[in-house]
C-alpha positions as CSV (number, residue, x, y, z in Angstrom):
1,M,-22.2,42.1,-27.8
2,Y,-20.6,41.1,-24.6
3,T,-22.0,42.2,-21.4
4,H,-20.1,42.8,-18.2
5,N,-21.5,39.5,-16.7
6,S,-20.2,37.4,-19.6
7,Y,-16.6,38.6,-18.9
8,I,-17.0,37.8,-15.2
9,N,-18.4,34.3,-16.0
10,R,-15.6,33.5,-18.5
11,D,-12.9,34.7,-16.0
12,Y,-14.5,32.7,-13.2
13,I,-14.6,29.5,-15.4
14,Y,-11.0,30.0,-16.4
15,M,-9.9,30.5,-12.8
16,Y,-11.9,27.5,-11.7
17,W,-10.3,25.2,-14.3
18,S,-6.8,26.5,-13.7
19,I,-7.1,25.8,-9.9
20,K,-8.5,22.3,-10.7
21,M,-5.6,21.6,-13.1
22,T,-3.0,22.8,-10.6
23,K,-4.4,20.5,-8.0
24,F,-4.4,17.6,-10.4
25,T,-0.8,18.3,-11.5
26,T,0.4,18.5,-7.9
27,L,-1.4,15.3,-7.0
28,A,0.0,13.5,-10.1
29,I,3.6,14.6,-9.1
30,F,3.2,13.3,-5.6
31,I,1.8,10.0,-6.8
32,V,4.7,9.5,-9.2
33,L,7.2,10.4,-6.4
34,F,5.6,8.1,-3.9
35,L,5.5,5.1,-6.4
36,G,9.1,5.7,-7.2
37,M,10.1,5.6,-3.5
38,V,8.0,2.4,-2.9
39,A,9.6,0.7,-5.9
40,K,13.1,1.6,-4.8
41,E,12.5,0.2,-1.3
42,T,11.1,-3.1,-2.5
43,Q,13.6,-3.7,-5.3
44,G,15.9,-6.6,-4.5
45,Q,14.1,-7.8,-1.5
46,H,13.1,-11.4,-1.3
47,I,10.2,-12.9,0.7
48,C,11.1,-15.8,2.9
49,R,8.6,-18.2,4.6
50,Q,8.9,-20.1,7.8
51,I,6.4,-22.4,9.7
52,L,6.2,-21.2,13.3
53,L,3.5,-23.4,14.7
54,N,2.9,-27.0,13.4
55,D,-0.5,-27.4,14.9
56,N,-3.4,-25.6,16.6
57,C,-2.8,-22.2,14.9
58,D,-4.7,-19.3,16.1
59,G,-4.8,-16.2,13.9
60,P,-3.9,-13.4,16.4
61,T,-1.3,-15.5,18.1
62,C,0.3,-16.5,14.7
63,S,0.4,-12.8,13.5
64,A,1.9,-11.6,16.8
65,L,4.5,-14.4,17.0
66,C,5.6,-13.8,13.4
67,D,5.8,-10.0,13.9
68,Q,7.8,-10.5,17.2
69,K,10.2,-13.1,15.9
70,L,10.8,-12.2,12.3
71,G,9.2,-8.8,11.7
72,G,6.7,-10.3,9.2
73,T,3.1,-11.2,8.8
74,G,1.7,-14.6,9.9
75,Q,-1.4,-16.4,8.8
76,C,-2.9,-19.8,9.6
77,Y,-3.2,-22.3,6.8
78,R,-4.9,-25.7,6.8
79,T,-2.7,-28.5,5.6
80,V,-3.6,-31.6,3.6
81,D,-3.7,-33.7,6.8
82,K,-6.2,-31.2,8.3
83,R,-3.7,-29.5,10.7
84,F,-3.6,-25.7,11.1
85,I,-0.1,-24.3,10.8
86,C,1.3,-20.8,11.2
87,L,3.1,-19.6,8.1
88,C,5.2,-16.5,8.5
89,N,6.2,-14.3,5.5
90,Y,9.1,-11.9,6.1
91,I,11.8,-10.1,4.2
92,C,14.9,-12.3,4.0
93,K,18.0,-11.0,5.8
94,S,21.1,-11.0,3.6
């Protein structure tokens, strides 16, 4: 025999899982849409590289200079002859 409490518990569990699944479905849809937009933006874009400083690279200066000049991201790298250069990676202009 079912008691009144068992109906309430079953309805509560069903409602709990339906809310969880609705949240999951909504989140999954947003993730798919977001990934589609990101893929569309990056498709066909090529990354170019340019050395901005040939010696005495300093991280914050390199990053700021690259952002200001080319709208990219700059990092310092050590060369074979032990110099620190600033290499800027940016999206190529057509």
